[in-house]
VEXZABA-801343 format. One record per residue (C-alpha): residue number from 0; residue in one letter; x, y, z. Coordinates in Angstrom, 2 decimals. Example, Ala and Ser with C-alpha at 12.3 -4.5 7.8 and 13.67 -1.06 7.14 Angstrom:
REM VEXZABA-801343
pos|code|x|y|z
0|A|12.30|-4.50|7.80
1|S|13.67|-1.06|7.14
END
This chain:
REM VEXZABA-801343
pos|code|x|y|z
0|X|42.51|158.14|105.38
1|X|46.24|158.33|104.89
2|X|47.75|161.48|103.45
3|X|48.89|161.15|99.84
4|X|51.61|163.75|100.32
5|X|55.06|162.29|99.76
6|X|57.88|163.76|101.80
7|X|61.20|164.58|100.19
8|X|64.38|163.55|101.96
9|X|67.72|165.27|102.10
10|X|69.23|161.84|101.62
11|X|67.03|160.33|98.92
12|X|66.19|161.64|95.48
13|X|63.11|159.63|94.81
14|X|59.64|158.73|95.96
15|X|57.23|155.84|96.10
16|X|55.54|154.18|93.16
17|X|52.59|153.31|95.42
18|X|49.88|155.60|96.72
19|X|49.89|156.39|100.42
20|X|46.88|154.13|100.97
21|X|48.57|151.17|99.28
22|X|51.87|151.33|101.10
23|X|52.09|148.84|103.97
24|X|53.24|149.71|107.43
25|X|56.47|147.86|108.22
26|X|57.46|146.50|111.63
27|X|60.78|144.83|112.31
28|X|61.05|143.08|115.67
29|X|64.71|142.36|116.47
30|X|65.47|140.18|119.48
31|X|68.90|140.40|121.12
32|X|70.83|137.13|121.49
33|X|67.81|134.92|120.81
34|X|69.01|131.57|119.51
35|X|67.55|129.47|116.71
36|X|65.54|127.28|119.11
37|X|64.56|130.19|121.35
38|X|60.85|129.97|120.45
39|X|58.56|127.03|121.12
40|X|57.63|127.00|117.43
41|X|61.33|126.63|116.62
42|X|61.92|123.77|119.02
43|X|62.25|125.02|122.59
44|X|61.17|122.47|125.18
45|X|60.69|125.08|127.95
46|X|60.29|128.64|126.67
47|X|56.71|129.72|126.04
48|X|56.08|131.99|123.06
49|X|52.39|131.70|122.04
50|X|52.22|135.12|120.36
51|X|55.23|134.54|118.16
52|X|54.05|131.01|117.46
53|X|50.72|132.46|116.35
54|X|52.55|134.89|114.08
55|X|54.47|131.97|112.56
56|X|51.24|130.06|112.01
57|X|49.85|132.98|110.02
58|X|52.96|133.67|107.97
59|X|56.24|132.14|106.78
60|X|58.70|130.50|109.15
61|X|62.27|130.61|107.82
62|X|64.31|127.65|109.05
63|X|67.56|128.69|107.36
64|X|67.64|132.34|108.39
65|X|70.86|134.03|109.47
66|X|72.26|137.07|111.19
67|X|75.08|138.75|109.26
68|X|77.42|138.39|112.24
69|X|77.92|136.31|115.34
70|X|77.66|139.46|117.51
71|X|75.21|142.36|117.56
72|X|76.44|145.70|116.18
73|X|77.55|144.35|112.79
74|X|74.20|142.63|112.27
75|X|72.36|145.85|113.18
76|X|74.49|147.73|110.65
77|X|73.64|145.12|108.01
78|X|69.93|145.70|108.64
79|X|70.31|149.47|108.38
80|X|72.36|149.38|105.15
81|X|71.64|146.08|103.39
82|X|75.39|145.48|103.30
83|X|77.72|142.89|104.78
84|X|79.52|144.05|107.94
85|X|82.88|143.29|106.32
86|X|82.05|145.70|103.49
87|X|81.24|148.37|106.09
88|X|84.35|147.40|108.08
89|X|82.06|147.36|111.13
90|X|82.83|143.82|112.23
91|X|82.52|143.64|116.03
92|X|80.15|144.81|118.73
93|X|80.86|148.43|119.62
94|X|83.38|149.14|121.10
95|X|84.70|145.56|120.93
96|X|87.30|143.77|122.98
97|X|91.05|144.36|122.91
98|X|93.18|141.23|123.23
99|X|96.79|142.51|123.33
100|X|98.35|139.07|123.89
101|X|96.21|136.99|121.52
102|X|97.70|135.08|118.61
103|X|96.51|137.67|116.10
104|X|95.96|141.42|116.19
105|X|92.55|142.66|115.14
106|X|92.29|145.21|112.30
107|X|91.56|148.90|112.79
108|X|87.84|148.44|112.23
109|X|85.11|151.10|112.08
110|X|83.50|151.51|115.50
111|X|80.20|153.07|114.44
112|X|77.77|153.44|111.57
113|X|79.10|156.12|109.24
114|X|76.65|158.70|107.92
115|X|77.89|158.16|104.35
116|X|75.52|155.20|104.20
117|X|71.82|155.71|103.62
118|X|69.88|153.71|106.19
119|X|66.59|151.95|105.56
120|X|65.01|154.57|107.85
121|X|66.32|157.39|105.68
122|X|65.14|155.63|102.52
123|X|61.64|155.01|103.85
124|X|61.40|158.49|105.36
125|X|62.22|159.88|101.93
126|X|59.26|157.93|100.57
127|X|56.79|159.38|103.05
128|X|57.07|156.96|105.96
129|X|57.14|158.02|109.59
130|X|60.12|156.22|111.07
131|X|60.23|155.05|114.68
132|X|63.01|153.38|116.65
133|X|62.36|151.71|119.99
134|X|64.97|149.98|122.13
135|X|68.62|149.19|121.52
136|X|70.66|151.00|118.85
137|X|74.32|150.09|119.52
138|X|75.71|151.70|116.35
139|X|77.18|154.95|117.69
140|X|80.86|155.88|117.66
141|X|81.92|155.87|121.35
142|X|83.75|159.22|121.07
143|X|81.17|161.17|119.04
144|X|78.19|162.94|120.68
145|X|74.79|163.77|119.18
146|X|74.30|160.52|117.38
147|X|71.66|157.87|117.89
148|X|68.84|156.70|115.60
149|X|67.53|160.22|114.90
150|X|70.89|161.04|113.28
151|X|70.28|158.17|110.83
152|X|66.76|158.83|109.58
153|X|64.44|158.00|112.46
154|X|61.86|160.64|113.31
155|X|61.75|159.53|116.93
156|X|63.60|157.11|119.20
157|X|62.87|155.63|122.63
158|X|65.32|153.75|124.82
159|X|65.24|152.61|128.42
160|X|64.93|155.49|130.92
161|X|68.27|156.84|132.11
162|X|69.27|155.20|135.37
163|X|67.75|151.84|134.46
164|X|69.88|149.05|135.90
165|X|69.87|146.09|133.58
166|X|66.19|145.46|132.92
167|X|64.93|147.13|136.11
168|X|63.82|150.75|136.09
169|X|64.59|152.53|139.36
170|X|61.66|152.93|141.76
171|X|61.92|156.72|141.77
172|X|61.73|156.76|137.95
173|X|58.72|154.46|138.02
174|X|57.00|156.85|140.42
175|X|58.03|160.04|138.59
176|X|56.83|158.73|135.22
177|X|53.73|157.05|136.66
178|X|54.70|153.69|135.14
179|X|52.79|150.51|135.83
180|X|55.89|148.34|135.66
181|X|59.56|148.49|136.56
182|X|60.57|146.08|133.78
183|X|62.09|147.86|130.80
184|X|60.70|145.52|128.12
185|X|57.18|146.46|129.24
186|X|58.09|150.15|129.23
187|X|59.47|149.98|125.68
188|X|56.34|148.19|124.54
189|X|54.26|151.07|125.90
190|X|56.37|153.45|123.83
191|X|56.01|151.35|120.68
192|X|52.22|151.31|121.03
193|X|52.13|155.06|121.67
194|X|54.12|155.66|118.47
195|X|51.86|153.37|116.44
196|X|48.94|155.48|117.65
197|X|50.71|158.66|116.56
198|X|51.54|157.13|113.17
199|X|48.30|155.39|112.23
200|X|47.11|158.00|109.72
201|X|50.25|157.60|107.59
202|X|52.48|154.68|106.64
203|X|55.10|153.99|109.29
204|X|58.25|151.95|109.84
205|X|58.74|150.68|113.39
206|X|62.10|149.18|114.27
207|X|61.58|147.59|117.68
208|X|65.03|146.45|118.77
209|X|64.71|144.56|122.04
210|X|67.41|144.24|124.70
211|X|66.08|140.80|125.64
212|X|67.26|138.15|126.21
213|X|70.78|139.66|126.29
214|X|72.70|139.66|129.56
215|X|72.25|140.50|132.39
216|X|69.91|137.57|132.82
217|X|67.05|139.26|134.68
218|X|63.44|138.22|134.35
219|X|60.26|139.81|135.60
220|X|59.67|138.46|139.10
221|X|56.21|137.03|138.47
222|X|57.36|135.25|135.32
223|X|60.47|133.85|137.00
224|X|58.27|132.39|139.74
225|X|55.97|130.91|137.09
226|X|58.80|129.12|135.29
227|X|60.55|127.98|138.48
228|X|57.57|125.67|139.03
229|X|57.91|124.17|135.55
230|X|61.63|123.37|135.31
231|X|62.42|119.93|133.91
232|X|66.05|118.99|134.73
233|X|66.13|116.74|131.66
234|X|65.03|119.46|129.24
235|X|67.45|121.24|126.92
236|X|66.19|124.62|128.14
237|X|65.80|124.81|131.91
238|X|66.78|128.29|133.12
239|X|63.59|129.86|134.57
240|X|65.02|133.40|134.59
241|X|65.99|133.17|130.92
242|X|62.58|131.69|130.13
243|X|60.96|134.67|131.85
244|X|62.93|137.05|129.63
245|X|61.81|135.24|126.50
246|X|58.24|135.28|127.80
247|X|58.43|139.07|128.28
248|X|59.62|139.39|124.71
249|X|56.70|137.31|123.49
250|X|54.19|139.24|125.59
251|X|55.53|142.46|124.11
252|X|55.09|141.24|120.53
253|X|51.59|140.08|121.44
254|X|50.63|143.49|122.79
255|X|51.81|145.19|119.59
256|X|49.92|142.69|117.41
257|X|46.76|143.12|119.48
258|X|46.98|146.88|119.14
259|X|47.32|146.63|115.36
260|X|44.15|144.51|115.37
261|X|42.33|146.99|117.61
262|X|42.99|149.96|115.33
263|X|42.45|148.09|112.08
264|X|46.02|148.10|110.74
265|X|46.85|144.38|110.80
266|X|45.79|143.75|107.21
267|X|48.14|146.41|105.87
268|X|51.26|145.75|107.91
269|X|54.35|143.74|106.97
270|X|55.90|142.18|110.08
271|X|59.30|140.53|110.34
272|X|60.68|138.98|113.52
273|X|64.32|137.89|113.81
274|X|67.40|138.04|116.08
275|X|70.77|139.79|115.84
276|X|72.84|136.65|116.48
277|X|72.59|133.23|118.08
278|X|71.94|132.59|121.74
279|X|74.78|132.94|124.23
280|X|75.63|129.43|125.39
281|X|78.87|129.78|127.30
282|X|81.65|131.97|128.58
283|X|84.74|129.96|129.49
284|X|82.95|126.98|130.92
285|X|79.90|128.78|132.32
286|X|76.73|127.31|130.87
287|X|73.66|127.04|133.06
288|X|72.96|130.77|133.38
289|X|72.54|131.12|129.61
290|X|70.74|129.07|126.96
291|X|71.29|126.28|124.43
292|X|70.94|126.29|120.65
293|X|70.98|122.51|120.22
294|X|70.98|120.79|117.79
295|X|73.15|123.62|116.47
296|X|76.77|123.81|117.55
297|X|77.84|126.50|120.01
298|X|76.39|130.01|120.07
299|X|77.01|133.74|120.11
300|X|80.58|134.71|119.25
301|X|81.42|131.32|117.77
302|X|82.25|130.33|114.20
303|X|79.47|127.76|113.99
304|X|75.78|127.71|113.08
305|X|74.73|128.38|116.65
306|X|76.33|131.81|116.40
307|X|74.47|133.01|113.33
308|X|71.38|130.91|112.56
309|X|68.34|132.63|114.08
310|X|64.55|132.19|114.31
311|X|62.81|134.29|111.67
312|X|59.15|134.89|110.82
313|X|57.53|137.04|108.13
314|X|53.84|137.91|108.01
315|X|52.18|140.09|105.37
316|X|48.45|139.53|104.85
317|X|47.64|138.86|101.22
318|X|51.25|138.00|100.41
319|X|52.40|135.30|102.83
320|X|50.40|132.10|103.09
321|X|49.37|130.83|106.55
322|X|51.57|128.21|108.17
323|X|54.18|127.96|105.43
324|X|57.82|127.06|105.99
325|X|60.76|128.15|103.86
326|X|64.14|126.41|103.87
327|X|65.62|129.10|101.59
328|X|68.72|130.62|103.23
329|X|68.10|134.29|104.04
330|X|70.17|136.84|105.96
331|X|69.71|140.19|107.70
332|X|71.17|142.13|104.74
333|X|67.95|141.15|102.90
334|X|65.57|143.31|104.92
335|X|66.63|146.63|103.40
336|X|65.83|145.68|99.77
337|X|62.74|143.77|100.91
338|X|61.30|146.76|102.75
339|X|62.11|149.01|99.79
340|X|60.28|146.67|97.45
341|X|57.30|146.37|99.79
342|X|57.00|150.14|100.19
343|X|57.57|150.95|96.53
344|X|60.21|153.53|97.51
345|X|62.57|154.32|94.67
346|X|65.65|156.49|94.49
347|X|69.37|156.86|94.99
348|X|70.89|155.22|98.05
349|X|74.35|156.74|98.25
350|X|77.31|154.52|99.12
351|X|75.10|151.47|99.57
352|X|73.45|151.69|96.14
353|X|74.85|148.20|95.45
354|X|73.42|146.30|98.38
355|X|74.42|142.76|99.27
356|X|70.89|141.81|100.30
357|X|68.13|140.37|98.15
358|X|64.42|141.13|97.95
359|X|62.60|138.39|99.87
360|X|59.08|139.12|98.65
361|X|59.20|136.29|96.05
362|X|59.99|133.97|98.97
363|X|57.13|135.43|100.99
364|X|54.81|134.59|98.10
365|X|56.34|131.18|97.42
366|X|58.33|129.65|100.30
367|X|60.01|127.27|97.84
368|X|61.47|130.15|95.85
369|X|65.26|129.82|95.83
370|X|67.88|132.58|95.73
371|X|70.99|131.78|93.69
372|X|73.85|133.01|95.89
373|X|76.32|132.12|98.59
374|X|76.21|133.60|102.10
375|X|79.33|134.90|103.84
376|X|80.55|135.83|107.31
377|X|83.78|137.54|108.38
378|X|84.70|138.06|112.03
379|X|88.38|139.04|112.51
380|X|87.93|139.34|116.29
381|X|87.80|137.46|119.59
382|X|84.76|136.90|121.80
383|X|84.37|135.48|125.29
384|X|81.88|132.90|124.05
385|X|83.61|132.13|120.77
386|X|86.44|130.55|118.86
387|X|88.58|133.44|117.66
388|X|88.83|135.14|114.25
389|X|87.19|133.34|111.34
390|X|85.52|133.63|107.95
391|X|82.81|131.36|106.62
392|X|80.77|130.60|103.51
393|X|77.50|128.76|103.09
394|X|76.96|127.43|99.58
395|X|73.86|125.32|99.08
396|X|73.92|122.72|101.82
397|X|77.67|123.12|102.47
398|X|79.43|125.33|104.99
399|X|83.17|126.01|105.13
400|X|84.85|127.73|108.10
401|X|88.35|129.20|107.90
402|X|90.05|130.00|111.20
403|X|92.56|132.84|110.98
404|X|94.82|131.97|113.90
405|X|96.17|128.87|112.19
406|X|94.51|128.72|108.77
407|X|92.55|125.60|109.69
408|X|89.63|124.72|107.43
409|X|86.49|122.85|108.49
410|X|83.82|121.66|106.07
411|X|80.30|120.56|106.95
412|X|77.32|119.33|105.00
413|X|74.43|120.95|106.81
414|X|71.79|118.98|104.93
415|X|72.58|115.89|107.00
416|X|74.79|117.33|109.76
417|X|73.09|120.41|111.15
418|X|75.15|120.11|114.34
419|X|78.46|120.37|112.43
420|X|79.78|117.21|114.05
421|X|81.57|115.67|111.09
422|X|84.37|117.68|109.51
423|X|84.60|116.70|105.82
424|X|87.52|118.96|104.90
425|X|89.88|116.00|104.44
426|X|87.46|113.64|102.72
427|X|86.16|116.26|100.24
428|X|89.27|118.18|99.13
429|X|87.75|119.49|95.90
430|X|84.72|120.96|97.63
431|X|86.98|122.41|100.35
432|X|89.26|124.05|97.78
433|X|86.35|125.42|95.74
434|X|84.59|126.99|98.72
435|X|87.84|128.42|100.08
436|X|88.50|130.03|96.69
437|X|84.98|131.50|96.68
438|X|85.44|132.79|100.22
439|X|88.77|134.44|99.38
440|X|87.33|135.93|96.19
441|X|84.49|137.48|98.20
442|X|86.84|138.89|100.83
443|X|88.97|140.53|98.14
444|X|85.91|141.96|96.38
445|X|84.79|143.85|99.49
446|X|88.27|144.66|100.85
447|X|87.66|142.69|104.05
448|X|90.05|143.60|106.84
449|X|92.20|140.70|108.01
450|X|93.83|139.97|111.37
451|X|97.63|139.77|111.45
452|X|100.15|137.76|113.49
453|X|100.71|139.37|116.87
454|X|104.39|139.93|117.79
455|X|103.33|140.19|121.45
456|X|101.55|136.83|121.48
457|X|101.61|135.32|124.96
458|X|99.31|132.29|125.44
459|X|99.18|132.55|129.23
460|X|98.39|136.25|129.33
461|X|95.99|135.91|126.39
462|X|93.85|133.49|128.38
463|X|94.05|135.66|131.51
464|X|92.93|138.81|129.67
465|X|90.05|136.94|128.05
466|X|88.83|135.60|131.39
467|X|89.21|138.96|133.15
468|X|87.07|140.65|130.49
469|X|84.44|137.96|130.44
END
């Protein structure tokens, strides 16, 4: 039986309205750079993801789910705080890219998650949860030691062993630790299962933040060989090494789900699977070594749907209905208030008391439940796979993109143009003006940092620097 003792937190003045036995375990699986069509249940014609497909068949599949940014660190910060990256002024991957000759200069943004903000781990820990982090963090200030997940409310954290090169653990480390594999995704899965075992008598929050399928593109040898025999040159997805990485991710999720079944915790565990941004599709003309997000336009780092729309699944026995699909737009800021509501944790949440996210439980219960709001993105930076600084708003079925280098506006009706092929900014001036006004109003309300004209702008050197840092 679970202990009914509720722990007090130094960060939270509050507790849970639910008894220890009633509070669900919470697991958040976060893939890294997995695009919207990166699962077979979301449309891949090559990648094999039977465990995640099974999870989708038992729960809710969200077809209009988004990351809060087109790159990773800001999205991770949005998950931890329930706030938009622009409000946090943490708007690029840490430590970002400097483009001294680009057309605009980037703002002096915050290169780490500040401790003024109460994280979801701190909130849940204050309500009696054991909090576990496994995998990638990527929210530390580069020049400040003694950080990491345990400085932000996690009781324990596991990352790849030191000395790991890409996804491969060194042979001497494998031998010293007595590991059965040299592939880091398998190692991290072992750690996640070990921590579930240690936590099973009390409610726990597991944040399993994968490195896969982020670069370097390195698959497990046996899985690469398996997919090399199945490549279809006419398929949208046809990179066997990338497919092997996605397969390792799916196998990992499957192992965790099987362990929950084996120890009798599946019926009292809320599981969410999502990604931190869209799949990486290109870097200055290079394509084949990455992935595709078609029918979405572009991918990671870009201003378009391919950069931010991600595969998302929620499963909570007794709440979600098997095999349901929700077209309600949701975003990674929503997980903080959702997990609070699921856990029953109440209390003060410091600087992020007014969260941008919404509680998704009504949508878990009824996939047709709508949320009356607009969604926003703000990326005043450059990226090797992207289109330069931009802001964007999604309102209903419409999406407006504002590019900051030249002020250009593009307008798309996603309901019948999911690939953003037909720019309606000229033909729908009233809608364009309305959405631009809403976007500007939002930016002012959160004091979004804006790029500025660069007096050292040099087109030739700007391109050279971008290519050299690719």
